[in-house]
Backbone as CSV, one residue per row, in Angstrom:
resi,resn,N_x,N_y,N_z,CA_x,CA_y,CA_z,C_x,C_y,C_z
1,MET,-8.359,-5.748,24.581,-7.527,-5.154,23.537,-6.702,-4.010,24.115
2,LYS,-5.413,-3.971,23.753,-4.524,-2.894,24.172,-4.648,-1.728,23.190
3,ARG,-4.767,-0.537,23.751,-4.826,0.671,22.928,-3.521,1.433,23.097
4,ILE,-2.850,1.688,21.962,-1.531,2.304,21.975,-1.560,3.586,21.168
5,LEU,-0.958,4.628,21.710,-0.795,5.889,20.999,0.689,6.102,20.743
6,ILE,1.051,6.273,19.475,2.445,6.527,19.095,2.606,8.009,18.799
7,THR,3.491,8.659,19.538,3.754,10.084,19.317,4.960,10.213,18.405
8,GLY,4.725,10.765,17.223,5.765,10.878,16.210,5.271,10.289,14.912
9,ALA,4.241,10.898,14.352,3.625,10.385,13.128,4.624,10.381,11.981
10,ASP,4.552,9.348,11.158,5.364,9.221,9.942,6.843,8.954,10.212
11,SER,7.228,8.687,11.446,8.618,8.339,11.722,8.879,6.893,11.312
12,PHE,10.120,6.575,11.008,10.486,5.218,10.605,10.142,4.209,11.701
13,VAL,10.552,4.499,12.927,10.275,3.574,14.032,8.786,3.513,14.315
14,GLY,8.131,4.665,14.376,6.709,4.694,14.704,5.854,3.931,13.709
15,THR,6.066,4.159,12.420,5.273,3.474,11.402,5.592,1.977,11.365
16,SER,6.852,1.626,11.622,7.239,0.209,11.620,6.605,-0.537,12.781
17,VAL,6.618,0.062,13.967,6.012,-0.590,15.128,4.496,-0.696,14.950
18,ALA,3.884,0.350,14.397,2.438,0.308,14.154,2.092,-0.825,13.185
19,ALA,2.890,-0.982,12.137,2.643,-2.058,11.179,2.844,-3.425,11.823
20,TRP,3.823,-3.539,12.697,4.079,-4.810,13.379,2.917,-5.192,14.287
21,LEU,2.458,-4.243,15.072,1.325,-4.513,15.959,0.050,-4.784,15.166
22,GLY,-0.003,-4.226,13.949,-1.169,-4.448,13.098,-1.333,-5.886,12.658
23,LYS,-0.323,-6.726,12.886,-0.442,-8.144,12.569,-1.394,-8.859,13.524
24,TRP,-1.693,-8.214,14.652,-2.610,-8.792,15.636,-3.745,-7.796,15.891
25,PRO,-4.626,-7.587,14.912,-5.676,-6.571,15.051,-6.664,-6.858,16.178
26,GLU,-6.737,-8.111,16.575,-7.639,-8.457,17.670,-7.036,-8.121,19.038
27,LYS,-5.717,-7.838,19.075,-5.044,-7.572,20.345,-4.648,-6.119,20.543
28,TYR,-4.395,-5.408,19.418,-3.868,-4.055,19.542,-4.615,-3.085,18.627
29,HIS,-4.892,-1.930,19.172,-5.409,-0.820,18.378,-4.392,0.306,18.494
30,VAL,-3.893,0.777,17.356,-2.812,1.764,17.357,-3.255,3.053,16.666
31,ASP,-3.008,4.167,17.321,-3.190,5.492,16.726,-1.855,6.226,16.783
32,THR,-1.706,7.222,15.921,-0.508,8.046,15.938,-0.904,9.509,16.025
33,VAL,-0.001,10.311,16.556,-0.231,11.743,16.656,1.065,12.472,16.351
34,ASP,0.950,13.563,15.623,2.108,14.385,15.288,2.437,15.291,16.464
35,THR,3.722,15.523,16.681,4.135,16.395,17.781,4.887,17.624,17.290
36,LEU,4.820,17.885,15.984,5.519,19.043,15.441,4.875,20.351,15.878
37,ASP,3.639,20.292,16.302,2.969,21.471,16.841,2.245,21.048,18.115
38,ASP,1.336,21.840,18.584,0.652,21.551,19.843,-0.654,20.777,19.672
39,ARG,-0.896,20.213,18.497,-2.157,19.500,18.293,-2.279,18.245,19.151
40,TRP,-1.134,17.718,19.616,-1.204,16.532,20.466,-1.950,16.837,21.767
41,ARG,-1.945,18.117,22.169,-2.641,18.503,23.399,-4.165,18.332,23.269
42,GLU,-4.649,18.317,22.027,-6.077,18.183,21.800,-6.541,16.720,21.811
43,VAL,-5.583,15.793,21.848,-5.919,14.370,21.829,-6.269,13.904,23.238
44,ASP,-7.335,13.132,23.340,-7.749,12.564,24.616,-6.917,11.310,24.894
45,PHE,-5.976,11.410,25.809,-5.088,10.294,26.126,-5.760,9.264,27.034
46,SER,-6.887,9.586,27.588,-7.477,8.745,28.620,-7.904,7.370,28.121
47,GLY,-8.064,7.203,26.827,-8.494,5.909,26.307,-7.357,4.958,25.993
48,TYR,-6.120,5.354,26.280,-4.966,4.541,25.884,-4.319,3.849,27.079
49,ASP,-3.839,2.637,26.816,-3.097,1.886,27.828,-1.616,2.260,27.826
50,THR,-1.074,2.502,26.616,0.354,2.771,26.458,0.566,3.921,25.499
51,VAL,1.504,4.799,25.846,1.997,5.812,24.917,3.427,5.431,24.561
52,PHE,3.689,5.285,23.271,5.032,4.976,22.773,5.591,6.245,22.159
53,HIS,6.563,6.852,22.836,7.071,8.155,22.425,8.341,7.994,21.596
54,VAL,8.231,8.276,20.300,9.380,8.160,19.404,9.798,9.498,18.820
55,ALA,9.025,10.542,19.067,9.353,11.853,18.508,10.670,12.352,19.081
56,GLY,11.495,12.930,18.233,12.774,13.465,18.694,13.624,13.902,17.526
57,ILE,14.758,14.518,17.834,15.709,14.951,16.812,16.854,13.956,16.772
58,ALA,17.154,13.464,15.593,18.283,12.564,15.397,18.788,12.726,13.971
59,HIS,19.920,12.089,13.686,20.507,12.112,12.338,20.827,13.529,11.860
60,VAL,21.146,14.404,12.797,21.620,15.734,12.418,22.858,16.033,13.237
61,ASP,23.731,16.915,12.719,24.956,17.250,13.421,24.656,18.098,14.642
62,PRO,25.209,17.721,15.798,24.951,18.482,17.022,25.767,19.772,17.079
63,LYS,25.399,20.738,16.265,26.089,22.018,16.287,25.663,22.801,17.520
64,PRO,26.570,23.568,18.121,26.228,24.305,19.344,24.972,25.155,19.216
65,SER,24.748,25.727,18.051,23.580,26.586,17.873,22.273,25.811,17.961
66,MET,22.342,24.474,17.799,21.130,23.655,17.833,20.830,23.109,19.233
67,ALA,21.701,23.375,20.187,21.524,22.816,21.531,20.141,23.095,22.124
68,PRO,19.642,24.336,22.082,18.327,24.585,22.676,17.218,23.736,22.053
69,LEU,17.287,23.506,20.739,16.259,22.706,20.071,16.346,21.249,20.497
70,TYR,17.560,20.724,20.647,17.726,19.348,21.119,17.027,19.147,22.455
71,TYR,17.291,20.053,23.393,16.725,19.890,24.731,15.222,20.154,24.737
72,LYS,14.775,21.057,23.905,13.341,21.341,23.831,12.562,20.142,23.325
73,VAL,13.080,19.489,22.292,12.358,18.374,21.664,12.650,17.038,22.357
74,ASN,13.927,16.723,22.533,14.287,15.407,23.062,14.044,15.263,24.558
75,ARG,14.147,16.353,25.298,13.951,16.281,26.747,12.610,16.856,27.176
76,ASP,12.427,18.153,26.936,11.251,18.837,27.484,9.945,18.283,26.934
77,LEU,9.889,18.048,25.622,8.663,17.537,25.020,8.333,16.147,25.546
78,ALA,9.354,15.294,25.676,9.118,13.937,26.173,8.533,13.953,27.578
79,VAL,9.111,14.757,28.456,8.634,14.819,29.835,7.234,15.434,29.890
80,GLU,6.991,16.439,29.055,5.683,17.096,29.045,4.591,16.136,28.569
81,ILE,4.867,15.371,27.528,3.880,14.419,27.026,3.651,13.307,28.040
82,ALA,4.719,12.867,28.693,4.571,11.827,29.707,3.700,12.307,30.869
83,ALA,3.926,13.536,31.308,3.114,14.088,32.400,1.655,14.192,31.983
84,HIS,1.434,14.567,30.727,0.074,14.651,30.198,-0.575,13.265,30.181
85,ALA,0.202,12.265,29.765,-0.313,10.893,29.718,-0.642,10.386,31.123
86,LYS,0.214,10.683,32.073,-0.016,10.240,33.447,-1.291,10.842,34.020
87,SER,-1.482,12.138,33.771,-2.677,12.799,34.299,-3.951,12.265,33.666
88,ALA,-3.821,11.669,32.462,-4.989,11.110,31.762,-5.253,9.660,32.146
89,GLY,-4.410,9.088,32.989,-4.633,7.720,33.432,-3.979,6.648,32.577
90,VAL,-3.077,7.043,31.675,-2.345,6.051,30.882,-1.481,5.209,31.820
91,GLU,-1.378,3.916,31.548,-0.681,3.009,32.458,0.808,2.881,32.174
92,GLN,1.233,3.166,30.935,2.631,2.907,30.558,3.115,3.943,29.550
93,PHE,4.351,4.382,29.727,4.983,5.319,28.799,6.312,4.714,28.364
94,ILE,6.412,4.408,27.069,7.638,3.821,26.511,8.412,4.917,25.788
95,PHE,9.658,5.099,26.200,10.484,6.189,25.671,11.648,5.636,24.866
96,MET,11.804,6.139,23.654,12.927,5.770,22.804,14.119,6.643,23.148
97,SER,15.011,6.094,23.946,16.269,6.762,24.220,17.292,6.249,23.208
98,SER,18.535,6.074,23.606,19.546,5.662,22.636,20.795,5.153,23.345
99,MET,21.522,4.291,22.662,22.837,3.857,23.118,23.790,5.038,23.255
100,ILE,23.491,6.127,22.553,24.364,7.295,22.540,24.413,7.976,23.902
101,VAL,23.544,7.606,24.849,23.660,8.191,26.192,24.999,7.804,26.829
102,TYR,25.623,6.724,26.351,26.952,6.352,26.862,28.023,7.242,26.235
103,HIS,28.006,7.398,24.965,28.726,8.415,24.197,28.747,8.004,22.735
104,ALA,28.889,9.000,21.881,28.968,8.756,20.445,30.406,8.436,20.058
105,SER,30.569,7.625,19.027,31.908,7.273,18.551,32.555,8.479,17.873
106,LYS,33.573,9.024,18.509,34.290,10.162,17.924,35.779,9.881,17.794
107,SER,36.154,8.643,18.027,37.515,8.181,17.806,37.436,6.691,17.495
108,LEU,38.551,6.097,17.118,38.575,4.673,16.795,38.777,3.808,18.040
109,ARG,38.868,4.437,19.192,38.986,3.668,20.424,37.662,2.966,20.709
110,GLY,37.726,1.694,20.913,36.510,0.912,21.059,35.817,1.094,22.396
111,THR,34.527,0.756,22.421,33.731,0.854,23.636,32.921,-0.423,23.799
112,VAL,33.052,-1.056,24.952,32.248,-2.226,25.292,31.388,-1.829,26.484
113,ILE,30.079,-1.929,26.326,29.147,-1.462,27.353,28.581,-2.651,28.111
114,ASP,28.766,-2.644,29.430,28.197,-3.678,30.290,27.435,-3.014,31.429
115,ARG,27.037,-3.786,32.421,26.199,-3.252,33.498,26.918,-2.210,34.348
116,SER,28.234,-2.207,34.313,28.985,-1.251,35.120,29.277,0.050,34.377
117,THR,28.972,0.101,33.089,29.276,1.292,32.290,28.324,2.424,32.654
118,ILE,28.898,3.571,32.966,28.107,4.734,33.365,27.895,5.643,32.155
119,PRO,26.662,6.064,31.888,26.428,6.986,30.769,27.272,8.259,30.901
120,ALA,27.886,8.645,29.792,28.695,9.858,29.758,28.590,10.462,28.365
121,PRO,27.431,11.033,28.029,27.226,11.546,26.664,28.227,12.635,26.303
122,ASN,28.628,12.644,25.035,29.598,13.639,24.576,29.055,14.490,23.426
123,ASP,27.728,14.558,23.298,27.124,15.514,22.376,25.721,15.858,22.881
124,PHE,25.103,16.845,22.253,23.799,17.323,22.714,22.710,16.271,22.552
125,TYR,22.835,15.455,21.531,21.827,14.421,21.316,21.810,13.445,22.491
126,GLY,22.969,12.895,22.816,23.042,11.952,23.909,22.669,12.565,25.247
127,ASP,23.119,13.793,25.486,22.820,14.440,26.763,21.331,14.753,26.892
128,SER,20.716,15.197,25.799,19.281,15.505,25.855,18.460,14.244,26.118
129,LYS,18.877,13.110,25.560,18.185,11.848,25.807,18.362,11.401,27.257
130,LEU,19.573,11.550,27.778,19.819,11.137,29.160,19.045,12.021,30.134
131,GLN,19.006,13.307,29.876,18.237,14.193,30.751,16.744,13.877,30.670
132,ALA,16.277,13.491,29.493,14.876,13.078,29.365,14.615,11.832,30.212
133,GLU,15.520,10.860,30.158,15.375,9.660,30.976,15.225,10.026,32.453
134,ASN,16.095,10.911,32.916,16.065,11.286,34.335,14.758,11.982,34.703
135,GLY,14.264,12.837,33.791,12.998,13.511,34.052,11.822,12.546,34.061
136,LEU,11.863,11.563,33.184,10.768,10.592,33.098,10.732,9.677,34.321
137,LYS,11.884,9.304,34.823,11.928,8.413,35.982,11.222,9.035,37.186
138,LYS,11.270,10.348,37.278,10.618,11.033,38.395,9.095,10.907,38.320
139,LEU,8.569,10.639,37.127,7.125,10.509,36.940,6.627,9.087,37.183
140,GLY,7.544,8.148,37.216,7.157,6.752,37.332,6.498,6.418,38.663
141,SER,5.565,5.464,38.636,4.881,4.999,39.845,4.328,3.611,39.558
142,ASP,3.704,3.012,40.571,3.099,1.690,40.377,1.993,1.732,39.324
143,ASP,1.338,2.875,39.206,0.236,3.016,38.253,0.667,3.625,36.922
144,PHE,1.925,4.055,36.842,2.426,4.676,35.608,3.832,4.156,35.351
145,LYS,3.903,3.121,34.519,5.167,2.458,34.241,5.978,3.267,33.230
146,ILE,7.226,3.543,33.563,8.151,4.197,32.635,9.082,3.134,32.063
147,THR,9.042,2.963,30.747,9.852,1.965,30.058,10.834,2.694,29.149
148,ILE,12.117,2.636,29.484,13.147,3.342,28.726,13.909,2.342,27.864
149,LEU,13.954,2.611,26.566,14.673,1.749,25.625,15.948,2.449,25.183
150,ARG,17.058,1.721,25.253,18.341,2.243,24.781,18.835,1.381,23.617
151,PRO,18.214,1.509,22.461,18.645,0.714,21.309,19.949,1.250,20.728
152,CYS,20.659,0.382,20.031,21.809,0.806,19.247,21.290,1.249,17.880
153,MET,22.153,1.264,16.865,21.736,1.740,15.548,20.617,0.865,14.985
154,ILE,19.498,1.491,14.650,18.330,0.797,14.116,18.370,0.868,12.588
155,TYR,18.060,-0.233,11.939,18.101,-0.256,10.477,16.968,-1.124,9.955
156,GLY,16.666,-0.918,8.677,15.614,-1.684,8.027,15.205,-0.997,6.742
157,ASN,14.285,-1.599,6.012,13.800,-0.981,4.778,13.195,0.387,5.080
158,ASN,13.554,1.355,4.256,13.076,2.738,4.382,13.684,3.475,5.562
159,GLY,14.646,2.862,6.223,15.304,3.537,7.331,16.340,4.529,6.831
160,LYS,16.548,5.572,7.625,17.558,6.572,7.288,18.797,6.311,8.143
161,GLY,19.879,6.966,7.787,21.047,6.904,8.647,22.228,6.195,8.026
162,ASN,23.181,5.826,8.893,24.480,5.350,8.438,24.422,3.997,7.739
163,PHE,23.483,3.129,8.129,23.445,1.801,7.523,23.173,1.896,6.025
164,THR,22.165,2.659,5.660,21.812,2.791,4.245,22.942,3.423,3.452
165,ARG,23.587,4.431,4.035,24.713,5.066,3.339,25.860,4.089,3.146
166,LEU,26.121,3.263,4.160,27.206,2.283,4.048,26.902,1.253,2.967
167,ALA,25.678,0.737,2.939,25.315,-0.276,1.950,25.409,0.278,0.530
168,LYS,24.973,1.514,0.345,25.050,2.138,-0.980,26.504,2.376,-1.382
169,LEU,27.330,2.770,-0.416,28.752,2.954,-0.702,29.384,1.643,-1.132
170,ALA,29.036,0.557,-0.453,29.603,-0.749,-0.778,29.273,-1.168,-2.202
171,GLN,28.098,-0.808,-2.683,27.694,-1.178,-4.030,28.427,-0.380,-5.100
172,LYS,28.968,0.767,-4.701,29.591,1.650,-5.686,31.113,1.545,-5.727
173,THR,31.728,1.171,-4.611,33.187,1.159,-4.566,33.740,-0.231,-4.876
174,PRO,34.856,-0.321,-5.604,35.447,-1.631,-5.895,36.353,-2.136,-4.778
175,VAL,36.841,-1.225,-3.920,37.770,-1.618,-2.860,37.305,-1.019,-1.538
176,PHE,37.756,-1.656,-0.437,37.327,-1.209,0.886,38.379,-1.638,1.901
177,PRO,38.597,-0.848,2.947,39.581,-1.248,3.967,39.164,-2.528,4.672
178,ALA,40.120,-3.377,4.982,39.848,-4.608,5.728,39.975,-4.314,7.227
179,TRP,39.203,-3.355,7.676,39.221,-2.931,9.076,38.012,-3.566,9.763
180,HIS,38.234,-4.719,10.356,37.142,-5.448,10.987,36.824,-4.856,12.363
181,ASN,35.571,-4.916,12.724,35.142,-4.361,14.010,33.924,-5.111,14.526
182,LYS,33.437,-4.681,15.679,32.215,-5.238,16.268,31.307,-4.078,16.634
183,ARG,30.089,-4.104,16.078,29.122,-3.050,16.347,27.785,-3.671,16.749
184,SER,27.156,-3.049,17.729,25.774,-3.421,18.033,24.857,-2.789,17.003
185,MET,23.919,-3.579,16.495,22.914,-3.073,15.573,21.581,-3.725,15.924
186,LEU,20.494,-3.091,15.501,19.159,-3.585,15.850,18.247,-3.505,14.633
187,TYR,17.832,-4.669,14.145,16.904,-4.721,13.021,15.525,-4.266,13.488
188,ILE,14.827,-3.537,12.638,13.568,-2.899,13.028,12.525,-3.907,13.503
189,ASP,12.488,-5.109,12.934,11.513,-6.105,13.388,11.823,-6.585,14.806
190,ASN,13.112,-6.655,15.148,13.492,-7.047,16.505,13.100,-5.960,17.513
191,LEU,13.283,-4.710,17.123,12.823,-3.615,17.979,11.305,-3.662,18.141
192,SER,10.603,-3.854,17.054,9.139,-3.867,17.098,8.621,-4.985,17.986
193,GLU,9.276,-6.146,17.913,8.851,-7.255,18.761,9.119,-6.948,20.238
194,PHE,10.231,-6.267,20.516,10.475,-5.902,21.913,9.381,-4.959,22.422
195,VAL,9.009,-3.982,21.616,7.954,-3.052,22.018,6.657,-3.815,22.289
196,ARG,6.335,-4.783,21.435,5.123,-5.588,21.640,5.193,-6.329,22.975
197,GLN,6.344,-6.926,23.253,6.508,-7.641,24.511,6.431,-6.684,25.701
198,ALA,6.996,-5.499,25.550,6.960,-4.519,26.631,5.531,-4.100,26.948
199,ILE,4.713,-3.981,25.919,3.304,-3.624,26.110,2.552,-4.756,26.800
200,ASP,2.739,-5.973,26.297,2.033,-7.118,26.870,2.415,-7.352,28.330
201,ARG,3.700,-7.149,28.649,4.206,-7.458,29.985,4.201,-6.238,30.909
202,ARG,3.788,-5.088,30.372,3.796,-3.827,31.124,5.151,-3.615,31.805
203,LEU,6.192,-3.740,31.008,7.536,-3.612,31.544,7.786,-2.197,32.040
204,SER,8.637,-2.095,33.034,9.138,-0.792,33.476,10.628,-0.939,33.741
205,GLY,11.351,0.170,33.663,12.793,0.122,33.847,13.515,0.485,32.566
206,THR,14.820,0.239,32.546,15.676,0.593,31.413,16.149,-0.666,30.712
207,TYR,16.023,-0.692,29.378,16.330,-1.891,28.597,17.287,-1.550,27.460
208,HIS,18.258,-2.433,27.265,19.266,-2.265,26.221,18.988,-3.290,25.130
209,LEU,18.938,-2.826,23.887,18.473,-3.679,22.789,19.525,-3.776,21.688
210,GLN,19.678,-4.987,21.157,20.517,-5.208,19.986,20.139,-6.544,19.357
211,ASN,20.646,-6.791,18.164,20.488,-8.109,17.552,21.237,-9.147,18.377
212,ARG,20.951,-10.392,18.114,21.654,-11.463,18.823,23.140,-11.457,18.459
213,GLU,23.440,-11.114,17.188,24.819,-11.122,16.716,25.326,-9.683,16.555
214,THR,26.598,-9.457,16.819,27.190,-8.160,16.517,27.500,-8.093,15.018
215,ALA,27.670,-6.876,14.544,27.915,-6.657,13.116,29.374,-6.299,12.868
216,ASP,29.815,-6.544,11.659,31.156,-6.183,11.199,30.977,-5.332,9.952
217,THR,31.504,-4.123,9.975,31.330,-3.211,8.844,31.804,-3.834,7.537
218,VAL,32.931,-4.531,7.581,33.473,-5.141,6.362,32.514,-6.200,5.819
219,GLU,31.949,-7.011,6.697,31.057,-8.077,6.247,29.732,-7.519,5.710
220,ILE,29.281,-6.406,6.258,28.081,-5.759,5.705,28.344,-5.349,4.263
221,CYS,29.491,-4.735,4.048,29.834,-4.295,2.689,29.967,-5.473,1.739
222,ARG,30.555,-6.537,2.201,30.693,-7.721,1.356,29.340,-8.336,1.022
223,HIS,28.404,-8.230,1.921,27.068,-8.772,1.657,26.422,-8.062,0.479
224,TYR,26.582,-6.751,0.415,25.933,-5.977,-0.643,26.802,-5.833,-1.899
225,ASN,28.038,-6.278,-1.803,28.913,-6.280,-2.980,29.877,-7.457,-2.858
226,PRO,29.467,-8.645,-3.292,30.313,-9.839,-3.160,31.649,-9.718,-3.889
227,ARG,31.729,-8.823,-4.860,32.976,-8.655,-5.616,33.917,-7.651,-4.960
228,LEU,33.523,-7.109,-3.838,34.319,-6.084,-3.170,35.680,-6.638,-2.764
229,ILE,36.723,-5.878,-3.070,38.086,-6.236,-2.688,38.429,-5.501,-1.400
230,CYS,38.686,-6.250,-0.341,39.027,-5.655,0.954,40.502,-5.885,1.231
231,SER,41.208,-4.815,1.588,42.642,-4.917,1.796,43.085,-4.088,2.998
232,ARG,44.032,-4.623,3.750,44.585,-3.906,4.894,45.496,-2.766,4.459
233,ILE,45.802,-2.704,3.175,46.634,-1.616,2.667,46.020,-0.260,2.987
234,PHE,44.663,-0.211,3.003,43.965,1.050,3.229,43.769,1.380,4.713
235,ASN,44.124,0.446,5.592,43.867,0.673,7.013,44.597,1.882,7.596
236,PRO,45.860,2.139,7.213,46.510,3.350,7.730,45.771,4.633,7.331
237,LEU,45.124,4.618,6.172,44.350,5.786,5.754,43.135,5.981,6.655
238,VAL,42.497,4.877,7.048,41.359,4.962,7.965,41.809,5.573,9.283
239,TRP,42.923,5.082,9.812,43.438,5.572,11.095,43.734,7.066,11.025
240,ALA,44.391,7.501,9.947,44.768,8.908,9.824,43.547,9.798,9.596
241,ALA,42.643,9.370,8.721,41.484,10.198,8.377,40.496,10.310,9.533
242,ALA,40.481,9.318,10.427,39.513,9.328,11.525,39.712,10.493,12.472
243,PHE,40.907,11.075,12.502,41.155,12.233,13.361,40.404,13.465,12.873
244,MET,40.044,13.462,11.591,39.369,14.626,11.012,37.929,14.340,10.600
245,LEU,37.614,13.088,10.324,36.290,12.734,9.812,35.575,11.837,10.820
246,THR,34.702,12.422,11.617,33.974,11.665,12.640,33.151,10.518,12.070
247,PRO,32.507,10.662,10.898,31.733,9.529,10.360,32.544,8.252,10.207
248,LEU,33.849,8.365,9.980,34.681,7.167,9.885,34.743,6.429,11.221
249,CYS,34.706,7.182,12.311,34.707,6.553,13.634,33.423,5.767,13.850
250,LYS,32.299,6.329,13.417,31.028,5.625,13.533,31.026,4.357,12.677
251,MET,31.794,4.385,11.591,31.808,3.261,10.668,32.736,2.142,11.124
252,PHE,33.889,2.506,11.717,34.918,1.501,11.949,35.229,1.200,13.415
253,ALA,34.822,2.054,14.355,35.148,1.802,15.756,34.314,0.659,16.319
254,ASN,34.867,-0.062,17.278,34.085,-1.044,18.020,33.140,-0.314,18.974
255,GLN,31.900,-0.720,19.012,30.958,-0.214,20.004,29.805,-1.199,20.105
256,TYR,29.728,-1.868,21.251,28.686,-2.881,21.370,28.343,-3.148,22.835
257,TYR,27.118,-3.656,23.011,26.663,-4.129,24.309,27.146,-5.568,24.509
258,VAL,27.505,-5.916,25.727,27.773,-7.333,26.013,26.430,-8.068,25.945
259,PRO,26.425,-9.314,25.472,25.150,-10.024,25.244,24.258,-10.124,26.470
260,GLU,24.840,-10.325,27.661,24.010,-10.508,28.856,23.236,-9.248,29.231
261,LEU,23.646,-8.097,28.689,22.928,-6.855,28.969,21.671,-6.729,28.121
262,THR,21.584,-7.485,27.042,20.498,-7.308,26.081,19.621,-8.549,25.911
263,THR,19.770,-9.515,26.803,18.920,-10.702,26.761,18.006,-10.724,27.984
264,TYR,16.776,-11.175,27.766,15.763,-11.153,28.820,15.055,-12.497,28.863
265,ASP,14.049,-12.616,29.698,13.356,-13.896,29.831,12.279,-14.081,28.767
266,PHE,12.384,-13.337,27.698,11.528,-13.514,26.529,12.379,-13.213,25.298
267,ASP,11.963,-13.719,24.162,12.773,-13.586,22.949,12.223,-12.479,22.057
268,TYR,13.051,-11.494,21.793,12.685,-10.452,20.835,13.632,-10.442,19.637
269,GLN,14.754,-11.138,19.744,15.748,-11.175,18.664,15.363,-12.272,17.676
270,ILE,14.236,-12.047,17.009,13.605,-13.104,16.225,14.141,-13.196,14.803
271,VAL,14.858,-12.174,14.355,15.439,-12.179,13.005,16.953,-12.123,13.141
272,SER,17.654,-13.072,12.539,19.112,-13.081,12.613,19.680,-11.923,11.801
273,PHE,20.921,-11.577,12.098,21.543,-10.466,11.373,21.640,-10.772,9.885
274,GLU,22.052,-11.981,9.541,22.189,-12.355,8.130,20.838,-12.285,7.417
275,ASP,19.795,-12.790,8.045,18.466,-12.740,7.430,17.984,-11.305,7.267
276,SER,18.323,-10.463,8.223,17.898,-9.062,8.120,18.528,-8.386,6.913
277,LEU,19.796,-8.690,6.645,20.458,-8.101,5.485,19.790,-8.565,4.188
278,ASP,19.366,-9.826,4.164,18.696,-10.349,2.968,17.359,-9.660,2.729
279,ARG,16.710,-9.186,3.796,15.386,-8.587,3.664,15.425,-7.126,3.222
280,ILE,16.582,-6.502,3.321,16.663,-5.070,3.052,16.975,-4.815,1.587
281,LYS,16.198,-3.959,0.980,16.370,-3.583,-0.414,17.121,-2.247,-0.479
282,ILE,18.274,-2.278,-1.114,19.105,-1.063,-1.228,19.053,-0.554,-2.659
């Protein structure tokens, strides 16, 4: 039986992965620990095969005054917990990084990420995650596997963030711009299955995750409001407003991984994008 410790109690990703692994109680035993204070230091890590580190700061505006907190939590805490796990004999440390290490969408100029794309974060969140990755790699060894995940936007029931806000907006508005795009997205069950595979296979290295299909903001809105009227008449407003409203860039800009970067010799993309939308209650 694999014993897994998830750092980041009550988080959307942490609780979802724990529930997913709970489908195989004969194979996995999962515990969680809160990292908001130093109580994690009192936990005996020596009995665990894998530590899945999901604790971090996200879904907040990267204001300059918050920079020290970003680096303290997203970088320093991750490296400190990993070092603690290594000294306790844990075999694998899985770190939740982010697609944002390449950069966050702050304009409507599209981004296509392939194997040649070099990370160039443009906010504290992305930079703190990238610095954490670099610190963790230094701890890696044959006996201590470092598994870095760079998922795109994660969504699912009870998830927070832009997906839920977009779906709720679609249900309330009668009209919407016909600004089609391509976005990488990752349904929570697909992420959870990847984590399960990573544990079973003791993966190490850096992995990029997304659904099999890319998403289109307009089609998401149409799914949750079939009566929605989409018109290109509003597209000039999107273009003009995007210079002042960054959330519009996150909503309408192209940003996706090329498929060959996110496919492996095992299948984790087990839920199609269309089926995932049907499963989510808004």
